[in-house]
All heavy atoms as an XYZ file, in Angstrom:
818
protein
N     -17.099     20.485    -10.320
C     -17.779     21.750    -10.170
C     -17.955     22.382    -11.548
O     -17.018     22.473    -12.323
C     -16.961     22.669     -9.266
C     -17.600     23.978     -9.023
S     -16.616     24.888     -7.817
C     -17.426     26.433     -7.931
N     -19.144     22.796    -11.852
C     -19.441     23.366    -13.162
C     -19.005     24.825    -13.226
O     -18.983     25.539    -12.233
C     -20.931     23.257    -13.438
N     -18.659     25.239    -14.422
C     -18.283     26.637    -14.643
C     -19.534     27.504    -14.645
O     -20.580     27.086    -15.143
C     -17.619     26.796    -16.009
C     -16.273     26.152    -16.236
C     -15.849     26.348    -17.687
C     -15.251     26.739    -15.326
N     -19.439     28.706    -14.120
C     -20.587     29.598    -14.239
C     -20.795     29.973    -15.708
O     -19.840     30.138    -16.461
C     -20.197     30.814    -13.405
C     -18.752     30.704    -13.141
C     -18.349     29.290    -13.380
N     -22.029     30.060    -16.128
C     -22.306     30.386    -17.535
C     -21.899     31.814    -17.878
O     -21.483     32.091    -18.990
C     -23.783     30.184    -17.838
C     -24.178     28.725    -17.768
C     -25.449     28.480    -18.541
N     -25.878     27.111    -18.409
C     -25.453     26.123    -19.175
N     -24.565     26.349    -20.099
N     -25.902     24.900    -19.000
N     -22.017     32.703    -16.908
C     -21.650     34.086    -17.166
C     -20.141     34.190    -17.355
O     -19.364     33.773    -16.514
C     -22.084     34.975    -15.993
C     -21.854     36.441    -16.258
C     -22.413     37.283    -15.143
C     -22.215     38.747    -15.460
N     -22.786     39.599    -14.431
N     -19.739     34.729    -18.480
C     -18.326     34.903    -18.765
C     -17.694     33.728    -19.485
O     -16.548     33.807    -19.904
N     -18.429     32.628    -19.632
C     -17.891     31.461    -20.337
C     -18.164     31.608    -21.829
O     -19.218     32.091    -22.239
C     -18.523     30.188    -19.806
N     -17.202     31.200    -22.626
C     -17.352     31.269    -24.082
C     -17.357     29.872    -24.668
O     -16.690     28.977    -24.180
C     -16.222     32.077    -24.689
C     -16.274     33.509    -24.236
C     -15.356     34.346    -25.061
N     -15.488     35.715    -24.648
C     -15.732     36.699    -25.481
N     -15.844     36.473    -26.748
N     -15.836     37.923    -25.028
N     -18.080     29.735    -25.741
C     -18.212     28.450    -26.416
C     -17.018     28.224    -27.333
O     -16.555     29.140    -28.001
C     -19.506     28.478    -27.223
C     -19.924     27.177    -27.747
C     -21.304     27.305    -28.395
N     -21.311     26.359    -29.482
C     -21.435     26.645    -30.756
N     -21.647     27.873    -31.122
N     -21.405     25.716    -31.660
N     -16.526     26.979    -27.349
C     -15.456     26.610    -28.268
C     -15.739     25.193    -28.748
O     -16.099     24.323    -27.953
C     -14.065     26.726    -27.609
C     -12.963     26.418    -28.620
C     -13.947     25.850    -26.389
C     -11.571     26.757    -28.137
N     -15.629     24.981    -30.055
C     -15.860     23.664    -30.636
C     -14.502     23.071    -31.001
O     -13.727     23.670    -31.744
C     -16.772     23.752    -31.881
C     -16.971     22.380    -32.492
C     -18.106     24.378    -31.523
N     -14.227     21.887    -30.447
C     -12.963     21.200    -30.693
C     -13.292     19.822    -31.241
O     -13.903     18.999    -30.561
C     -12.123     21.074    -29.403
C     -10.820     20.364    -29.686
C     -11.879     22.436    -28.791
N     -12.912     19.581    -32.469
C     -13.139     18.296    -33.144
C     -14.605     17.865    -33.070
O     -14.917     16.705    -32.816
C     -12.228     17.212    -32.556
C     -10.759     17.536    -32.740
O     -10.421     18.258    -33.696
O      -9.941     17.068    -31.917
N     -15.511     18.800    -33.257
C     -16.930     18.508    -33.297
C     -17.629     18.474    -31.949
O     -18.836     18.322    -31.892
N     -16.886     18.593    -30.852
C     -17.480     18.603    -29.520
C     -17.489     20.027    -28.981
O     -16.481     20.727    -29.056
C     -16.698     17.699    -28.566
C     -16.677     16.218    -28.918
C     -15.749     15.473    -27.973
C     -18.080     15.644    -28.848
N     -18.613     20.425    -28.424
C     -18.752     21.778    -27.900
C     -18.341     21.819    -26.438
O     -18.798     21.014    -25.627
C     -20.203     22.262    -28.046
O     -20.592     22.141    -29.405
C     -20.336     23.711    -27.615
N     -17.467     22.757    -26.142
C     -16.993     22.971    -24.771
C     -17.254     24.427    -24.408
O     -17.523     25.262    -25.262
C     -15.484     22.705    -24.674
C     -15.100     21.308    -25.028
N     -15.162     20.281    -24.127
C     -14.650     20.772    -26.177
C     -14.763     19.168    -24.705
N     -14.445     19.447    -25.949
N     -17.161     24.708    -23.116
C     -17.198     26.086    -22.645
C     -15.871     26.366    -21.970
O     -15.356     25.540    -21.227
C     -18.340     26.302    -21.647
C     -19.682     26.246    -22.301
C     -20.818     26.626    -21.395
N     -20.844     25.807    -20.189
C     -21.017     26.308    -18.971
N     -21.183     27.598    -18.787
N     -21.035     25.519    -17.919
N     -15.316     27.540    -22.234
C     -14.046     27.929    -21.620
C     -14.258     29.222    -20.863
O     -15.098     30.053    -21.218
C     -12.963     28.100    -22.671
C     -13.223     29.250    -23.629
C     -12.146     29.363    -24.692
N     -12.538     30.281    -25.728
C     -12.226     31.569    -25.736
N     -11.506     32.077    -24.774
N     -12.632     32.345    -26.715
N     -13.503     29.368    -19.803
C     -13.602     30.595    -19.023
C     -12.226     30.974    -18.533
O     -11.476     30.152    -18.026
C     -14.526     30.409    -17.829
C     -14.804     31.713    -17.104
C     -15.957     31.547    -16.150
N     -16.467     32.810    -15.669
C     -15.866     33.571    -14.753
N     -14.728     33.195    -14.243
N     -16.415     34.694    -14.355
N     -11.904     32.220    -18.731
C     -10.654     32.785    -18.244
C     -11.019     33.750    -17.123
O     -11.973     34.510    -17.241
C      -9.923     33.528    -19.361
C      -9.764     32.765    -20.673
C      -9.156     33.651    -21.724
C      -8.931     31.542    -20.456
N     -10.264     33.726    -16.081
C     -10.538     34.604    -14.958
C     -10.262     36.046    -15.377
O      -9.179     36.362    -15.851
C      -9.664     34.205    -13.778
C      -9.981     34.943    -12.528
C      -9.140     34.379    -11.380
N      -9.378     35.124    -10.186
C     -10.291     34.832     -9.296
N     -11.044     33.765     -9.469
N     -10.463     35.573     -8.227
N     -11.263     36.919    -15.220
C     -11.109     38.310    -15.641
C     -10.169     39.076    -14.728
O      -9.292     39.795    -15.182
C     -12.469     39.011    -15.704
C     -13.365     38.442    -16.749
N     -13.167     38.672    -18.095
C     -14.443     37.635    -16.666
C     -14.090     38.034    -18.785
N     -14.875     37.397    -17.937
N     -10.384     38.938    -13.429
C      -9.523     39.625    -12.469
C      -8.546     38.625    -11.884
O      -8.922     37.507    -11.538
C     -10.363     40.225    -11.348
C     -11.166     41.406    -11.825
C     -12.008     42.048    -10.750
N     -11.483     41.880     -9.405
C     -12.233     41.975     -8.309
N     -13.514     42.223     -8.425
N     -11.694     41.829     -7.132
N      -7.293     38.994    -11.766
C      -6.321     38.043    -11.220
C      -6.531     37.813     -9.729
O      -7.037     38.683     -9.018
C      -4.980     38.733    -11.469
C      -5.297     40.186    -11.506
C      -6.678     40.284    -12.099
N      -6.135     36.628     -9.266
C      -6.118     36.388     -7.833
C      -4.982     37.222     -7.243
O      -4.172     37.813     -7.966
C      -5.864     34.905     -7.524
O      -4.571     34.550     -8.005
C      -6.929     34.015     -8.151
N      -4.888     37.249     -5.939
C      -3.825     38.022     -5.287
C      -2.452     37.533     -5.757
O      -1.588     38.337     -6.120
C      -3.963     37.896     -3.766
C      -2.921     38.661     -2.993
C      -3.038     40.043     -2.832
C      -1.832     38.016     -2.436
C      -2.086     40.759     -2.120
C      -0.870     38.721     -1.732
C      -1.005     40.087     -1.568
O      -0.052     40.784     -0.872
N      -2.261     36.217     -5.770
C      -0.970     35.657     -6.175
C      -0.683     35.915     -7.658
O       0.459     36.170     -8.045
C      -0.930     34.162     -5.877
N      -1.717     35.867     -8.510
C      -1.525     36.159     -9.935
C      -1.219     37.623    -10.147
O      -0.424     37.977    -11.016
C      -2.778     35.765    -10.724
C      -2.986     34.277    -10.830
C      -4.326     33.933    -11.461
O      -5.256     34.742    -11.476
N      -4.436     32.722    -11.963
N      -1.824     38.501     -9.371
C      -1.587     39.939     -9.513
C      -0.148     40.300     -9.174
O       0.418     41.224     -9.755
C      -2.548     40.725     -8.623
N       0.451     39.559     -8.263
C       1.840     39.817     -7.884
C       2.838     39.006     -8.706
O       4.041     39.081     -8.470
C       2.029     39.533     -6.392
C       1.241     40.463     -5.469
C       1.431     40.066     -4.025
C       1.654     41.913     -5.680
N       2.345     38.216     -9.651
C       3.230     37.448    -10.513
C       3.777     36.186     -9.877
O       4.694     35.572    -10.405
N       3.228     35.799     -8.732
C       3.704     34.596     -8.050
C       3.226     33.321     -8.730
O       3.915     32.313     -8.720
C       3.239     34.579     -6.603
C       3.783     35.686     -5.762
C       4.873     36.476     -6.039
C       3.277     36.154     -4.520
N       5.059     37.395     -5.043
C       4.092     37.217     -4.085
C       2.209     35.770     -3.725
C       3.883     37.902     -2.908
C       1.991     36.450     -2.548
C       2.826     37.497     -2.145
N       2.015     33.357     -9.286
C       1.458     32.193     -9.971
C       0.997     32.620    -11.364
O       0.625     33.771    -11.576
C       0.258     31.597     -9.197
O      -0.751     32.592     -9.064
C       0.672     31.089     -7.836
N       1.011     31.698    -12.326
C       0.586     32.036    -13.688
C      -0.933     32.098    -13.806
O      -1.659     31.760    -12.867
C       1.153     30.886    -14.520
C       1.239     29.745    -13.572
C       1.517     30.337    -12.218
N      -1.392     32.497    -14.979
C      -2.820     32.534    -15.252
C      -3.355     31.134    -15.489
O      -2.605     30.188    -15.720
N      -4.674     31.000    -15.410
C      -5.305     29.707    -15.656
C      -6.545     29.890    -16.515
O      -7.136     30.962    -16.563
C      -5.722     29.015    -14.336
O      -6.573     29.886    -13.616
C      -4.531     28.626    -13.499
N      -6.915     28.823    -17.190
C      -8.147     28.770    -17.968
C      -8.870     27.494    -17.573
O      -8.241     26.479    -17.289
C      -7.842     28.756    -19.462
N     -10.196     27.531    -17.539
C     -10.997     26.358    -17.212
C     -11.855     26.000    -18.418
O     -12.397     26.874    -19.092
C     -11.877     26.636    -16.004
N     -11.972     24.697    -18.684
C     -12.741     24.205    -19.828
C     -13.592     23.038    -19.355
O     -13.137     22.210    -18.558
C     -11.803     23.720    -20.965
C     -12.607     23.245    -22.162
C     -10.831     24.800    -21.370
N     -14.828     22.970    -19.846
C     -15.690     21.830    -19.554
C     -16.562     21.538    -20.766
O     -16.728     22.381    -21.646
C     -16.556     22.085    -18.327
C     -17.660     23.079    -18.546
C     -18.539     23.283    -17.317
O     -18.222     22.749    -16.251
O     -19.544     23.991    -17.464
N     -17.125     20.338    -20.815
C     -18.040     19.961    -21.879
C     -19.296     20.803    -21.739
O     -19.806     20.991    -20.632
C     -18.365     18.471    -21.784
C     -19.047     17.936    -22.984
N     -20.416     17.933    -23.110
C     -18.554     17.400    -24.122
C     -20.738     17.407    -24.272
N     -19.619     17.082    -24.907
N     -19.812     21.333    -22.821
C     -20.941     22.273    -22.758
C     -22.259     21.603    -22.400
O     -23.037     22.144    -21.623
C     -21.079     23.015    -24.077
N     -22.529     20.429    -22.958
C     -23.823     19.794    -22.767
C     -23.894     18.938    -21.511
O     -24.901     18.915    -20.816
C     -24.180     18.933    -23.982
C     -24.235     19.756    -25.259
O     -24.635     20.926    -25.183
O     -23.862     19.224    -26.319
N     -22.824     18.207    -21.226
C     -22.786     17.299    -20.083
C     -21.537     17.576    -19.269
O     -20.553     16.850    -19.356
C     -22.778     15.829    -20.563
O     -23.755     15.654    -21.564
C     -23.037     14.876    -19.416
N     -21.533     18.653    -18.476
C     -20.315     18.957    -17.729
C     -20.019     17.891    -16.686
O     -20.902     17.439    -15.969
C     -20.605     20.304    -17.082
C     -22.062     20.511    -17.180
C     -22.588     19.613    -18.246
N     -18.777     17.472    -16.663
C     -18.322     16.499    -15.679
C     -17.055     17.026    -15.047
O     -17.082     17.976    -14.279
N     -15.944     16.453    -15.431
C     -14.643     16.894    -14.937
C     -14.226     18.178    -15.654
O     -14.376     18.310    -16.864
C     -13.611     15.798    -15.195
O     -12.330     16.222    -14.837
N     -13.693     19.120    -14.911
C     -13.236     20.383    -15.475
C     -11.760     20.298    -15.788
O     -10.976     19.792    -14.990
C     -13.487     21.533    -14.484
O     -14.883     21.588    -14.195
C     -13.047     22.864    -15.059
N     -11.376     20.787    -16.945
C      -9.974     20.881    -17.332
C      -9.457     22.234    -16.860
O     -10.031     23.269    -17.189
C      -9.832     20.762    -18.848
C      -8.462     21.053    -19.448
C      -7.431     20.049    -18.958
C      -8.546     21.035    -20.966
N      -8.383     22.227    -16.083
C      -7.761     23.463    -15.609
C      -6.395     23.557    -16.272
O      -5.521     22.726    -16.045
C      -7.617     23.479    -14.073
C      -6.929     24.754    -13.626
C      -8.969     23.348    -13.420
N      -6.229     24.561    -17.128
C      -4.995     24.737    -17.890
C      -4.198     25.879    -17.273
O      -4.696     26.995    -17.142
C      -5.308     25.048    -19.370
C      -4.026     25.178    -20.167
C      -6.201     23.984    -19.962
N      -2.970     25.585    -16.896
C      -2.073     26.606    -16.368
C      -1.290     27.183    -17.528
O      -0.682     26.452    -18.301
C      -1.105     25.985    -15.344
O      -1.872     25.381    -14.317
C      -0.201     27.030    -14.753
N      -1.314     28.490    -17.650
C      -0.634     29.149    -18.761
C       0.805     29.487    -18.386
O       1.133     29.628    -17.212
C      -1.359     30.439    -19.154
O      -1.303     31.331    -18.054
C      -2.802     30.159    -19.518
N       1.635     29.620    -19.384
C       3.036     29.968    -19.134
C       3.202     31.451    -18.793
O       3.883     31.779    -17.834
C       3.885     29.593    -20.334
N       2.599     32.372    -19.554
C       2.778     33.784    -19.202
C       1.929     34.158    -17.995
O       0.962     33.474    -17.677
C       2.309     34.532    -20.447
C       1.368     33.608    -21.123
C       1.849     32.217    -20.796
N       2.280     35.236    -17.315
C       1.473     35.681    -16.180
C       0.094     36.180    -16.627
O      -0.139     36.409    -17.812
C       2.279     36.831    -15.589
C       3.438     37.048    -16.448
C       3.445     36.045    -17.536
N      -0.782     36.336    -15.669
C      -2.129     36.859    -15.944
C      -1.996     38.265    -16.527
O      -1.201     39.063    -16.045
C      -2.943     36.887    -14.648
C      -4.386     37.168    -14.865
N      -4.865     38.431    -15.104
C      -5.458     36.347    -14.882
C      -6.168     38.381    -15.258
N      -6.557     37.125    -15.122
N      -2.769     38.593    -17.576
C      -2.673     39.924    -18.178
C      -2.988     41.071    -17.208
O      -2.555     42.195    -17.424
C      -3.699     39.884    -19.312
C      -3.861     38.452    -19.634
C      -3.651     37.718    -18.348
N      -3.706     40.793    -16.132
C      -4.051     41.840    -15.185
C      -3.087     41.951    -14.017
O      -3.440     42.539    -12.994
N      -1.874     41.435    -14.162
C      -0.939     41.510    -13.031
C      -0.590     42.964    -12.745
O      -0.603     43.811    -13.626
C       0.305     40.651    -13.287
C       1.218     41.220    -14.341
O       1.912     42.198    -14.115
N       1.222     40.592    -15.514
N      -0.285     43.258    -11.481
C      -0.058     44.638    -11.051
C       1.379     45.112    -11.235
O       1.672     46.281    -11.001
C      -0.441     44.797     -9.575
C      -1.883     44.501     -9.300
N      -2.919     45.063     -9.999
C      -2.460     43.675     -8.392
C      -4.070     44.612     -9.537
N      -3.814     43.765     -8.570
N       2.255     44.226    -11.644
C       3.661     44.588    -11.776
C       4.060     44.949    -13.197
O       5.213     45.283    -13.452
C       4.545     43.441    -11.264
C       4.286     43.019     -9.819
C       5.150     41.826     -9.470
C       4.531     44.175     -8.880
N       3.121     44.852    -14.122
C       3.436     45.162    -15.518
C       4.279     44.090    -16.180
O       4.981     44.366    -17.160
N       4.227     42.859    -15.667
C       4.975     41.767    -16.276
C       4.418     41.491    -17.666
O       3.214     41.602    -17.887
C       4.866     40.509    -15.408
C       5.425     40.623    -13.998
C       5.054     39.386    -13.186
C       6.922     40.798    -14.042
N       5.277     41.141    -18.621
C       4.781     40.881    -19.980
C       3.831     39.685    -19.978
O       4.166     38.621    -19.454
C       6.041     40.593    -20.785
C       7.098     40.304    -19.792
C       6.713     40.948    -18.512
N       2.664     39.888    -20.528
C       1.642     38.849    -20.574
C       1.053     38.792    -21.975
O       1.137     39.756    -22.736
C       0.552     39.145    -19.555
N       0.480     37.655    -22.303
C      -0.158     37.474    -23.602
C      -1.535     36.867    -23.384
O      -1.711     36.034    -22.488
C       0.687     36.560    -24.482
N      -2.518     37.265    -24.185
C      -3.840     36.668    -24.044
C      -3.819     35.200    -24.490
O      -2.978     34.797    -25.286
C      -4.725     37.510    -24.963
C      -3.784     38.089    -25.960
C      -2.480     38.263    -25.242
N      -4.733     34.428    -23.959
C      -4.858     33.028    -24.353
C      -5.819     32.972    -25.529
O      -6.990     33.324    -25.408
C      -5.382     32.175    -23.187
C      -4.446     32.300    -21.994
C      -5.514     30.721    -23.611
C      -4.994     31.675    -20.744
N      -5.330     32.546    -26.665
C      -6.149     32.492    -27.878
C      -6.976     31.213    -27.912
O      -6.593     30.190    -27.352
C      -5.254     32.572    -29.098
C      -4.478     33.884    -29.175
C      -3.632     33.923    -30.418
N      -2.951     32.652    -30.609
C      -1.668     32.524    -30.865
N      -0.922     33.571    -30.997
N      -1.128     31.336    -31.022
N      -8.115     31.237    -28.604
C      -8.949     30.035    -28.716
C      -8.197     28.850    -29.321
O      -8.428     27.703    -28.921
C     -10.101     30.481    -29.618
C     -10.204     31.941    -29.394
C      -8.784     32.414    -29.174
N      -7.300     29.091    -30.259
C      -6.531     27.994    -30.859
C      -5.645     27.317    -29.816
O      -5.449     26.095    -29.854
C      -5.679     28.517    -32.012
N      -5.127     28.085    -28.876
C      -4.312     27.503    -27.809
C      -5.173     26.663    -26.864
O      -4.755     25.599    -26.412
C      -3.591     28.598    -27.031
C      -2.541     29.306    -27.854
C      -1.993     30.540    -27.162
O      -2.739     31.202    -26.403
O      -0.816     30.829    -27.375
N      -6.371     27.140    -26.576
C      -7.287     26.382    -25.726
C      -7.684     25.091    -26.431
O      -7.714     24.024    -25.816
C      -8.528     27.223    -25.361
C      -9.549     26.383    -24.608
C      -8.128     28.429    -24.541
N      -7.960     25.158    -27.727
C      -8.310     23.957    -28.492
C      -7.157     22.961    -28.470
O      -7.366     21.748    -28.308
C      -8.668     24.327    -29.929
N      -5.937     23.429    -28.623
C      -4.768     22.545    -28.548
C      -4.634     21.913    -27.172
O      -4.290     20.738    -27.043
N      -4.926     22.671    -26.128
C      -4.867     22.140    -24.770
C      -5.939     21.077    -24.558
O      -5.693     20.061    -23.901
C      -5.017     23.271    -23.757
N      -7.130     21.289    -25.103
C      -8.207     20.304    -24.989
C      -7.798     19.017    -25.689
O      -7.954     17.918    -25.141
C      -9.532     20.860    -25.559
C     -10.573     19.762    -25.718
C     -10.062     21.969    -24.676
N      -7.241     19.121    -26.884
C      -6.796     17.926    -27.615
C      -5.726     17.171    -26.836
O      -5.748     15.947    -26.743
C      -6.273     18.317    -28.993
C      -7.352     18.723    -29.946
C      -6.792     18.994    -31.345
N      -7.835     19.528    -32.187
C      -7.976     20.814    -32.476
N      -7.121     21.712    -32.023
N      -8.967     21.224    -33.250
N      -4.787     17.902    -26.278
C      -3.711     17.272    -25.500
C      -4.271     16.597    -24.252
O      -3.885     15.476    -23.908
C      -2.671     18.313    -25.116
C      -1.545     17.724    -24.303
C      -0.468     18.752    -24.054
N       0.243     18.407    -22.832
C       0.888     19.252    -22.082
N       0.942     20.513    -22.406
N       1.501     18.849    -20.999
N      -5.197     17.258    -23.564
C      -5.796     16.677    -22.363
C      -6.581     15.410    -22.692
O      -6.524     14.428    -21.942
C      -6.707     17.703    -21.686
N      -7.287     15.409    -23.814
C      -8.013     14.211    -24.227
C      -7.050     13.063    -24.509
O      -7.316     11.913    -24.152
C      -8.879     14.511    -25.450
C     -10.095     15.409    -25.190
C     -10.732     15.845    -26.504
C     -11.103     14.705    -24.293
N      -5.908     13.374    -25.134
C      -4.882     12.340    -25.381
C      -4.309     11.807    -24.074
O      -3.935     10.644    -23.990
C      -3.747     12.897    -26.241
C      -4.057     13.012    -27.707
C      -2.807     13.258    -28.529
N      -1.971     14.340    -28.044
C      -2.071     15.623    -28.401
N      -2.982     15.986    -29.275
N      -1.255     16.531    -27.911
N      -4.227     12.670    -23.061
C      -3.625     12.281    -21.786
C      -4.632     11.676    -20.807
O      -4.272     11.390    -19.676
C      -2.914     13.477    -21.155
C      -1.704     13.914    -21.946
C      -0.948     15.057    -21.301
O      -1.240     15.421    -20.137
O      -0.056     15.601    -21.974
N      -5.882     11.508    -21.241
C      -6.841     10.785    -20.420
C      -7.972     11.583    -19.809
O      -8.755     11.036    -19.024
N      -8.132     12.846    -20.138
C      -9.241     13.628    -19.611
C     -10.532     13.149    -20.249
O     -10.640     13.044    -21.476
C      -9.020     15.111    -19.892
C     -10.141     16.007    -19.465
C     -10.750     16.048    -18.251
C     -10.783     17.016    -20.262
N     -11.723     17.017    -18.220
C     -11.766     17.629    -19.447
C     -10.624     17.458    -21.569
C     -12.582     18.654    -19.905
C     -11.426     18.482    -22.027
C     -12.403     19.068    -21.198
N     -11.524     12.845    -19.436
C     -12.851     12.459    -19.918
C     -13.803     13.558    -19.460
O     -14.217     13.593    -18.298
C     -13.270     11.083    -19.371
C     -12.216     10.033    -19.742
C     -14.638     10.694    -19.911
C     -12.428      8.692    -19.087
N     -14.162     14.479    -20.355
C     -14.917     15.667    -19.946
C     -16.328     15.403    -19.432
O     -16.859     16.203    -18.677
C     -14.945     16.537    -21.195
C     -14.611     15.655    -22.317
C     -13.828     14.514    -21.773
N     -16.952     14.283    -19.816
C     -18.332     14.030    -19.389
C     -18.394     13.172    -18.133
O     -19.473     12.939    -17.594
C     -19.158     13.373    -20.522
C     -19.299     14.330    -21.694
C     -18.546     12.063    -20.952
N     -17.264     12.698    -17.641
C     -17.231     11.852    -16.439
C     -17.015     12.727    -15.208
O     -16.034     13.457    -15.124
C     -16.107     10.834    -16.563
C     -16.025      9.880    -15.404
C     -14.901      8.900    -15.601
C     -14.781      7.997    -14.385
N     -13.627      7.115    -14.498
N     -17.922     12.671    -14.239
C     -17.736     13.475    -13.032
C     -16.463     13.069    -12.292
O     -16.064     11.912    -12.307
C     -18.970     13.151    -12.183
C     -19.960     12.588    -13.139
C     -19.172     11.913    -14.212
N     -15.848     14.039    -11.687
C     -14.633     13.764    -10.931
C     -13.891     15.043    -10.633
O     -14.374     16.144    -10.894
N     -12.709     14.883    -10.094
C     -11.899     16.055     -9.755
C     -11.363     16.705    -11.017
O     -11.382     16.117    -12.103
C     -10.755     15.655     -8.827
O      -9.948     14.686     -9.458
N     -10.861     17.896    -10.863
C     -10.341     18.659    -12.002
C      -9.134     17.964    -12.604
O      -8.309     17.394    -11.895
C      -9.974     20.066    -11.558
N      -9.040     18.021    -13.912
C      -7.894     17.487    -14.646
C      -6.964     18.658    -14.914
O      -7.350     19.643    -15.537
C      -8.361     16.859    -15.964
C      -7.292     16.112    -16.701
C      -7.089     14.765    -16.477
C      -6.479     16.760    -17.625
C      -6.106     14.064    -17.162
C      -5.493     16.075    -18.303
C      -5.302     14.724    -18.073
N      -5.753     18.590    -14.424
C      -4.812     19.714    -14.553
C      -3.841     19.476    -15.695
O      -3.300     18.391    -15.850
C      -4.063     19.910    -13.253
C      -5.015     20.213    -12.117
C      -4.323     20.833    -10.944
N      -5.277     21.169     -9.913
C      -5.957     22.292     -9.852
N      -5.784     23.207    -10.766
N      -6.811     22.514     -8.888
N      -3.640     20.539    -16.481
C      -2.708     20.509    -17.604
C      -1.832     21.744    -17.496
O      -2.341     22.868    -17.404
C      -3.484     20.520    -18.926
C      -2.684     20.341    -20.196
C      -2.114     18.928    -20.266
C      -3.558     20.591    -21.401
N      -0.520     21.551    -17.473
C       0.407     22.662    -17.272
C       0.945     23.217    -18.583
O       1.205     22.472    -19.519
C       1.581     22.220    -16.403
C       1.154     21.959    -14.981
O       0.242     22.652    -14.515
O       1.717     21.064    -14.342
N       1.148     24.520    -18.599
C       1.864     25.273    -19.626
C       1.263     25.192    -21.017
O       1.490     24.266    -21.766
C       3.323     24.875    -19.663
N       0.534     26.226    -21.350
C      -0.005     26.344    -22.709
C       1.080     26.619    -23.737
O       0.866     26.423    -24.913
C      -1.015     27.500    -22.759
C      -2.465     27.150    -22.580
C      -3.306     28.398    -22.638
C      -2.943     26.173    -23.576
N       2.238     27.061    -23.298
C       3.259     27.435    -24.279
C       3.791     26.246    -25.051
O       4.330     26.403    -26.141
C       4.422     28.182    -23.621
C       5.174     27.332    -22.623
O       4.655     26.309    -22.179
O       6.291     27.717    -22.278
N       3.622     25.018    -24.549
C       4.102     23.873    -25.311
C       2.977     23.188    -26.092
O       3.184     22.134    -26.662
C       4.802     22.863    -24.403
C       3.890     22.300    -23.326
O       2.745     22.713    -23.240
O       4.361     21.439    -22.584
N       1.795     23.795    -26.127
C       0.677     23.264    -26.894
C       0.657     23.965    -28.244
O       0.501     25.171    -28.311
C      -0.671     23.501    -26.159
C      -1.814     23.009    -26.995
C      -0.646     22.820    -24.812
N       0.858     23.225    -29.345
C       0.845     23.885    -30.648
C      -0.553     24.374    -31.003
O      -1.520     23.632    -30.835
C       1.300     22.782    -31.618
C       0.979     21.515    -30.913
C       1.066     21.791    -29.441
N      -0.692     25.620    -31.448
C      -2.016     26.124    -31.833
C      -2.472     25.499    -33.133
O      -2.016     25.875    -34.206
C      -1.812     27.633    -31.965
C      -0.369     27.815    -32.185
C       0.332     26.637    -31.580
N      -3.345     24.493    -33.056
C      -3.859     23.842    -34.250
C      -5.348     24.090    -34.324
O      -5.994     24.379    -33.332
C      -3.618     22.316    -34.188
O      -4.253     21.798    -33.022
C      -2.143     21.985    -34.157
N      -5.874     23.941    -35.461
C      -7.318     24.112    -35.545
C      -7.650     24.766    -36.772
O      -8.398     25.217    -37.382
C-alpha cells in the first residue's frame, strides 16, 4: 500500500530518494500510551514494500503527557539503512517490512 503524498516528506538515503510519513494524530492506543509511535517509509519513485518503523518513545501526541521525542530525519535514515541490511527491498511489491525500536539505530548521515 502506497503512502499518501499529503504529509509525506522526502528523504535521501545513500543516493536513493524515499518518502517518510509520521502519523500526525495518535491512534487510540498510542494516545493512551499502550503502543509506541510509528513511521512509514517507501521508495519515492517506485513504491513497493513499505517500511514500518516502530519507535521506542511514545507518540508525541499522547494524552497522558508521557515523555516523547520527535523522530529526526537522521534516525529515519539509520532505520532505512538497517532495514536494507536486513533484507528490505523497497521497490519490490509485498507486505510491509517491520523494523522495531528506533532507539537502537545510530543516527548516521
